[in-house]
C-alpha positions as CSV (number, residue, x, y, z in Angstrom):
1,M,14.9,-12.5,10.7
2,Q,11.6,-12.7,12.6
3,D,10.6,-9.1,11.9
4,I,11.0,-9.2,8.1
5,I,7.5,-8.4,6.8
6,L,8.1,-8.4,3.0
7,E,10.8,-10.1,1.0
8,A,11.5,-10.2,-2.7
9,R,13.9,-12.9,-4.0
10,H,15.4,-12.6,-7.5
11,I,12.2,-11.2,-9.2
12,N,12.3,-11.2,-13.0
13,K,9.3,-10.0,-15.0
14,Y,8.7,-10.1,-18.8
15,F,6.1,-8.5,-21.0
16,H,5.2,-10.4,-24.2
17,D,3.5,-7.8,-26.3
18,P,4.3,-8.6,-29.1
19,V,8.0,-9.2,-28.5
20,T,9.4,-10.4,-25.2
21,T,10.9,-7.6,-23.1
22,Q,12.4,-8.0,-19.6
23,V,10.9,-5.2,-17.3
24,L,12.4,-6.4,-14.0
25,T,15.8,-8.0,-13.5
26,D,16.9,-9.9,-10.4
27,V,15.2,-7.6,-7.9
28,S,15.9,-8.7,-4.3
29,F,15.4,-6.9,-1.0
30,S,13.6,-7.2,2.3
31,I,11.6,-4.8,4.5
32,R,11.4,-5.0,8.3
33,K,8.5,-4.3,10.5
34,G,8.1,-0.5,11.1
35,E,10.2,0.6,8.1
36,F,9.0,3.5,6.0
37,T,10.4,2.7,2.6
38,S,9.9,4.6,-0.7
39,V,10.5,3.3,-4.2
40,I,11.7,5.9,-6.7
41,G,12.8,5.9,-10.3
42,K,11.9,7.5,-13.6
43,S,8.7,6.6,-15.4
44,G,9.1,3.2,-16.9
45,S,11.8,2.1,-14.4
46,G,9.6,-0.8,-13.2
47,K,8.3,0.7,-9.8
48,S,4.6,0.1,-10.3
49,T,5.2,-3.3,-12.0
50,L,7.2,-4.3,-8.9
51,L,4.5,-3.1,-6.5
52,Y,1.9,-5.1,-8.3
53,I,4.0,-8.3,-8.0
54,L,4.8,-7.6,-4.3
55,S,1.1,-7.0,-3.6
56,T,0.2,-10.4,-5.1
57,M,-2.0,-8.8,-7.8
58,D,0.4,-9.9,-10.6
59,T,1.5,-13.6,-10.3
60,D,3.2,-13.9,-13.7
61,Y,6.9,-13.5,-12.7
62,E,10.0,-15.5,-11.9
63,G,11.4,-15.5,-8.3
64,E,9.7,-15.5,-5.0
65,V,7.7,-13.0,-2.8
66,L,7.3,-13.7,0.9
67,I,4.8,-11.8,3.1
68,D,5.2,-12.3,6.8
69,Q,7.8,-15.0,5.9
70,E,5.2,-17.0,3.9
71,S,5.9,-17.7,0.2
72,M,3.2,-16.5,-2.2
73,A,4.2,-19.1,-4.8
74,N,1.7,-21.6,-6.0
75,K,-1.2,-20.2,-4.1
76,T,-4.7,-20.0,-5.5
77,D,-6.3,-16.7,-6.5
78,K,-8.7,-17.1,-3.6
79,A,-5.8,-17.6,-1.1
80,L,-4.0,-14.6,-2.5
81,A,-7.1,-12.5,-2.3
82,L,-7.5,-13.4,1.4
83,I,-3.8,-12.5,2.1
84,R,-4.2,-9.2,0.3
85,N,-7.3,-8.3,2.3
86,E,-5.8,-9.4,5.7
87,K,-2.2,-8.5,5.5
88,I,-1.9,-5.6,3.0
89,G,-3.5,-2.2,3.1
90,F,-3.6,-0.3,-0.3
91,V,-3.5,3.4,-0.9
92,F,-3.5,4.5,-4.6
93,Q,-3.2,7.8,-6.4
94,F,-6.9,7.8,-6.8
95,H,-8.9,7.1,-3.6
96,Y,-11.5,4.7,-5.1
97,L,-14.1,5.5,-2.5
98,L,-17.7,4.5,-3.3
99,N,-19.8,7.6,-3.5
100,E,-23.1,5.8,-2.6
101,F,-21.7,5.0,0.9
102,S,-20.8,7.1,3.9
103,V,-17.2,7.7,4.9
104,L,-17.5,5.2,7.7
105,R,-19.0,2.5,5.5
106,N,-16.2,3.0,3.0
107,V,-13.6,2.4,5.7
108,M,-15.6,-0.6,7.0
109,L,-15.8,-2.5,3.6
110,P,-12.4,-4.4,3.7
111,G,-13.2,-5.4,7.3
112,L,-16.7,-6.7,6.4
113,K,-15.2,-8.5,3.4
114,L,-12.6,-10.2,5.6
115,G,-15.4,-11.6,7.8
116,K,-13.1,-12.1,10.8
117,Y,-15.0,-9.7,13.1
118,S,-18.6,-8.8,13.7
119,A,-20.1,-5.8,12.0
120,Q,-20.0,-3.9,15.3
121,E,-16.3,-4.7,15.8
122,V,-15.5,-3.6,12.2
123,E,-17.4,-0.4,12.8
124,H,-15.6,0.3,16.0
125,N,-12.2,-0.4,14.3
126,A,-13.1,1.9,11.4
127,M,-14.2,4.7,13.7
128,Q,-10.9,4.4,15.6
129,R,-8.9,4.7,12.4
130,L,-10.9,7.8,11.3
131,E,-10.4,9.4,14.7
132,M,-6.7,8.6,14.6
133,L,-6.4,10.4,11.3
134,G,-8.3,13.4,12.6
135,I,-11.4,12.9,10.4
136,G,-13.8,11.2,12.8
137,H,-16.2,14.1,12.3
138,L,-16.6,13.0,8.6
139,A,-17.9,9.5,9.4
140,T,-21.6,10.1,8.5
141,K,-20.8,12.3,5.4
142,M,-21.3,10.7,2.0
143,A,-18.0,10.0,0.3
144,N,-18.7,12.5,-2.6
145,K,-19.3,15.4,-0.2
146,I,-15.7,15.7,1.1
147,S,-12.6,17.3,-0.3
148,G,-9.9,15.5,-2.3
149,G,-7.4,15.6,0.6
150,E,-10.1,14.3,3.0
151,K,-10.8,11.5,0.5
152,Q,-7.2,10.4,0.6
153,R,-7.2,10.3,4.4
154,V,-10.3,8.2,4.3
155,A,-8.5,5.8,1.9
156,I,-5.7,5.6,4.4
157,A,-8.1,4.8,7.2
158,R,-9.7,2.1,4.9
159,A,-6.2,0.6,4.3
160,L,-5.6,0.4,8.1
161,V,-8.9,-1.2,9.1
162,N,-7.8,-4.8,9.0
163,N,-4.5,-4.0,10.9
164,P,-2.4,-5.0,7.9
165,H,1.2,-6.2,8.1
166,I,2.2,-3.6,5.5
167,I,0.7,-0.7,3.7
168,M,1.5,-0.3,0.0
169,G,1.0,3.0,-1.8
170,D,1.2,3.7,-5.5
171,E,1.7,7.5,-5.8
172,P,-0.6,8.3,-2.9
173,T,0.2,12.0,-3.1
174,G,0.2,12.1,-6.9
175,N,-3.2,13.9,-7.1
176,L,-2.8,16.1,-4.1
177,D,-1.6,19.7,-3.7
178,K,1.4,20.5,-1.6
179,K,-0.6,21.1,1.6
180,N,-2.5,17.8,1.4
181,S,0.7,16.0,0.3
182,E,2.3,17.2,3.5
183,I,-0.7,16.0,5.6
184,V,-0.5,12.5,4.0
185,F,3.3,12.3,4.5
186,D,2.9,13.3,8.2
187,I,0.2,10.6,8.6
188,F,2.5,8.0,7.2
189,R,5.4,9.1,9.3
190,E,3.2,9.0,12.4
191,L,2.0,5.5,11.5
192,T,5.6,4.2,11.5
193,Q,6.9,6.1,14.5
194,E,3.9,5.7,16.8
195,H,2.2,2.6,15.6
196,N,5.2,0.6,14.1
197,Q,3.3,0.3,10.8
198,T,5.3,-0.9,7.9
199,L,5.0,1.2,4.7
200,L,6.2,0.7,1.1
201,I,5.4,3.7,-1.0
202,V,6.0,4.2,-4.8
203,T,6.4,7.9,-5.5
204,H,7.7,10.4,-8.1
205,D,8.0,13.0,-5.4
206,Q,11.7,13.2,-4.6
207,S,11.1,15.4,-1.5
208,F,8.6,12.9,-0.1
209,A,11.1,10.0,-0.7
210,E,14.0,11.9,0.9
211,R,12.1,12.1,4.2
212,T,11.3,8.4,4.4
213,G,13.5,6.0,6.4
214,R,14.8,4.2,3.3
215,I,14.8,4.7,-0.5
216,L,14.8,1.9,-3.0
217,E,15.9,3.3,-6.4
218,M,14.9,1.6,-9.6
219,E,16.4,2.1,-13.0
220,D,15.6,0.1,-16.2
221,G,14.0,-2.7,-14.1
222,K,16.9,-3.1,-11.7
223,L,17.2,-2.1,-8.1
224,I,20.3,0.2,-8.2
225,S,20.3,1.3,-4.5
226,G,18.5,0.7,-1.3
């Protein structure tokens, strides 16, 4: 039990616009430390909706989400924001880097926001993550001066800077060509194998999913395998 990082218990979700539609039905599963898990399913199957609930960004659901064995129920927005920043790293389809900042500064931002370490320690952590991903040489470049594939690697470094319990990705290779998709996949695999990092990645890419350690398959708002 002690190495369960993320748990979903009987998650139901409804949209009320204008009629009530159930979009997730009794979704339950758990993810252990170091697991590389992908979530697949057709468009509209509920993958991204589920991810937003698991990431605590959507709190309007029935059931329970536990992160690091702590229930997310009845927590204030402020408490959830702190948990997100400290325990979850996010990688989206779009990198969301800030063009007015350098690569290093972009990676530092979640660490500075967390306020747990000094600026020097955050900078050191950020630089370590960039080096680990083979892009330390980009640290002083402005974010808008690097390629799309490099930007996504910077986004992964940023997701790692606070040593999160889990990294959640929403189509992180969706905007990348085959070569850069492979680079990102290899980074993820290395993170799990060498650093015991836990990953939960929503993807349309079947070949990506098939090479992860575990596949959760969604259909019509239900978890049908995994």
